[in-house]
N, C-alpha and C positions, 0 to 999 in steps of 0.2 A: 502367587497372586498376580493378576494381569496388571501391567503398568498403566497408569492413568495420567492424564494431563496434570491433575492436581498433585500427584505424587512426584512427578518429574521436575527436577531443577534445571532450568534453562540458563546456562552460564554465558554472560557476555564478557568477552575479552577485548579490551581496547588498547591498541598500540603497545605500550610497554607494560601493561598489566601482567600479572602472573598467568602463565598459560598452562599450568600444570594439568588442570582437569581436561583440557582439550588437546594436550600433546598426543601425538601418534593417532590423531583422528583421521577419518575419511572426510575430506572437505569438499563441499560443493562451492565452486568459485564463480562469482558473478556480481552484478549490480543489484539484481532482484527488485527493481522498482515495481511495486504492485504485487509481487509474489503471485503472479498469475499462473495459469495451468501449465504453461511451458516451463516456468521456473520450478513448479511443483514436480514436474517429471524429472528434472535434474536432482531435486532434493530426494525424491523417492529412490532414484538410482543410488544416491549416496547412502541413504538409510539401508538399503538392501545390501550394498557392499560392506558397510560398517558392521551390520548385524552378523553377516556371514563370517567376518574376520574378528568378531568380538572386540570391536574398537568403538570409540565414541564417534558420533556423526555430528558434523557442524557445517555451517556456511562460513565462507570467507568473503566478506563484502566490503564496500568502500563508501565513505561519506566525506565530503559531499559527493554527489554523482560526478564522475570524471568529466562529463559534458559541461557541468557548471564550472569546473576548474579551468578547462581549456577555452571555454567561450563564456566568460563571466558576464558579458554585456547582453547576451541573448536571453529572452524569456525561457524559463525552464519549468514546464508543467510537470511537477512530480506527482505520481500516482499515490505514493505513500511517503510521508515524512520519515525521518530516521526512527522516531519512536513508534510510529505505526508499523513500519517494516519489521521492527524487532518483535512487536506484539503478534504480527501475523506469523513470523518465523517460529516464535515460541509455541505456536499451536500445531506445528507440523509433525511433532515427534522427535525433532532434533534435540541433541544434548546441549547445543549452544551456538553462539555466533562469534566469529572473530571480526571485529569492526576496525578497519584501518583507515586512518585519516588520509584522504587523497590530496597530497600537497606536492610542492615542487620536488621534495626529496624522493617521494614514492614515484612520481612521474618520471624521474630521471633514471630509475633503475632499468637496466637492460633486462630482457627476458631471462637471460642466464642468471643475472643477479637476483631477480625475483625468486626464481626457483631455489637458488642456493641460500640466500639470506632469509627469505620469508618462509618458504615451504619447508626447507630442510633444517637450517640452523635454528630458526625461531620456533617452529612448531613440529618438526620431525614427522610430517604427515605420513600416514600409512597408505593413503590413496587420495586421488583428486578426481572430481567429476565436474565436467563443464558442458555447456551447450555447444552445438556444432559450429556456432559463429563467434565464440568467445576468443578474443585476442587480448594480449597483455604485454606489459613491458614497454620500454621506450620505443616510440614510433609504432606501437602495436605489432611488434615483430614476433611476439610469442603466439604461435598458431596452435590449434589442436594437434597437428602433426608434430610440432616442436615439443609440446608438453608430453606427448606420448613417448618421444625419443628420450626426453629427460627422465621420465618415469623408469624407463629401462636402465638408464645409467645409474640412477640414484636408488633404485629398488622400491619405488612406490607404484601402486596400480593407477591406471588412468582409464576412465570411462568417458566417452564422448557421446552425448545424448543427441539423437536426431531431432529435427524440427517437430514440434507438437502441432498437429493439424486439427482443426475443428470446422466442420462443414466446408472443407476444401480451402480453408484460410489458415495461414500460419499464425499461431497465437504469439503476439509480441506486445511489449509495452506501448509501442507506437500505435498498434491497432486499437488498444484500449483507449489511449488518449484521443484518437480520431473519433471513436464512438462517443465518448463523453462530450467532445466538442460539438457534436451534432445532437446532443441530448438523448442519444440512444443508450439509456442506462440498462435496459434489458440485455442488449448485445454486450455491453461491458461486463455485466454479471456473468454471462456465458463464458466470456474469454478469461475472466479472473477466476471463476469458480466460486464466487461469493459476491454479494452486493458491494460495489465501491462505497467507501465511507470516508468521512473527514472527522477530525477531532478538533474541538476548539472550546475556548472559555466564553461563557455568555457575557456579553457586554451590554451596556445601556444603549438603547435606541431612542427614537423620538417619541415613543410610547403612543403613537397614533393608533396602533392596532387595538389598544384597549378601548378606544372610543368607537371602533368599528365592530366590537364584539369578538375580535380575534387577537388577543394578547400574544405576542411572539417572544421567543427567545432568539437573540441575535448573535451571530458569529461573524467575525471577520476572517475570511479565508486568505491563504497565501495570494499576494497580488498576481502571481503568475498562473493561478488556477484558471484553466481554459474551459471549464464546464460551461455548457451553453446556458445563457440566462433564460430563466423560465421557472415554471411551477412544477414541483415534483411530489410524488407520494414518498414519504420517508418513514424509517423506523429509527427510533432514538434510544440510545443507551444512556441512562442516568444513574450513576451510583449503584449498579447491579440490577436496576429495574429497566424495563423496556416499554416504550410507548409508541403508538402509531401517531402519524401526523402528516401535515402538508407543509411544504416549504417553498418559499420564493427565493431564488438566487438572482441577484442583479441590482439594478439601480432604482426600481420602482418608478416607472415613467411618470405616474401621476403626481408623485411627491419627490421628484429627483433632487437629491442633495449632492450628487456627484460621487457618493460613497457606495461601493459595491458591498452588499451584505447578504448573508444567508439568514432569512427570517423564518423561524419554525413555529408553527402552531401545533401544540400537542393536544390530541384528542383526550378527553376524559382525564385531564390533569389540572390540578390547582396547587399553587405553591410558588415560592420565590426561587428562581434559578440563577439569579445574578451571581457571577463568579464561579458557577458550577462548570465542570468539564463534561461536554456531551460528545458521544459518538453518534454521528448522523449517517445512516446507510440509505442510499438512494435506490428505491425499489421500482418506481415507475415514473415515466414522463407524462405530464398532463397537458401543458400548453406553453407557448412562448410568453414572454412578458408583453403586456398590452396596456394601452392607455384607455381611459374610460371618460365618459362625458360628465359623470358626477359620482358622488359617494354611493348613492343608492344602486347604481349600476355595478359599481365595484363590489359592493356587499353581495349582490345577487350572484356575481361571478365567483366570489370567494365561497359562497354556499355550494355552488356547483362543483368547484374545485375540491372542496372537502368531501362531498359525496363521492366524487370519482376516486379520490385518494383512498377512502375507506373500501371501495370496491376492489381496487388494485391490491391493497394490503390484505384483504380477506382471501385473495387468491394466492398469497405468499405468506402463510401464517408463521413459518419458521425462518424466513429469510433474514439472516444477519451474519456478519463475518465471525468466524471462529477466532478468538483472540486469546493469546496466552499472556503470561506475566513474566517478562525477562527478569532474571536474577542478577 
């Protein structure tokens, strides 16, 4: 019988957890923020190598992102939270993820110590797969060439995956962030291989939308989220159901209270969502935030936004990220 996502158990091993199920795995190593097409090329190579060797396939990744550890005072626009990253990885066909806390102890390991203590002693890897520009260990001295040499010494395979190109552009997390910062969600979708999404719990707003005929579910996103403020066509996952909708991300200039919110109006939905967890996928850009001369003008524009969102969503009937359930 063919293996299915529902049948497969995706094991998450954190730090000192028992690693028995993922020992002697072929591991794809990296940060995997966003799990974009470039990351998926690395994962696919790990899956191919693992299946040929009849070994488990896993990712070895780090939380928080090393950039946040080394530069804690700088804004860090994460494409995927830890939970979202694991859900994306769980849908790729991998057997699991090794999630290591990136702290002072891990940062102090030399490249040699990382190979000996983590890859060999802790997990006894059968193989390692990395991107062409992945570096590791203290002062990032562990290069792809170094890892290949270590694989020869310790007896594990090493595959180095070249850049993944799309329309002449190298796919990277930075390119996705740049696209989202400009509101180019269709471009971000191409680079990711799925619509970018956020997850959050519905919070109380000022309930002004009800008086305008557009009751909204409101989410507070990470303060470092650099998505361009504006209006988007969105698809929303709620407890196993999906709904189309239109959303405004920003400060709402006409009623600015200083708080940045994602306000979502779900089409053809009635019910209480307070406290519910929503997955919101961004399907299309509609317009930037605007100020209006009065409520009537605002409502007319919201009607236009809704019509445009329905049109964009009708052209993308199945667009939604594939998400697994980490075990």
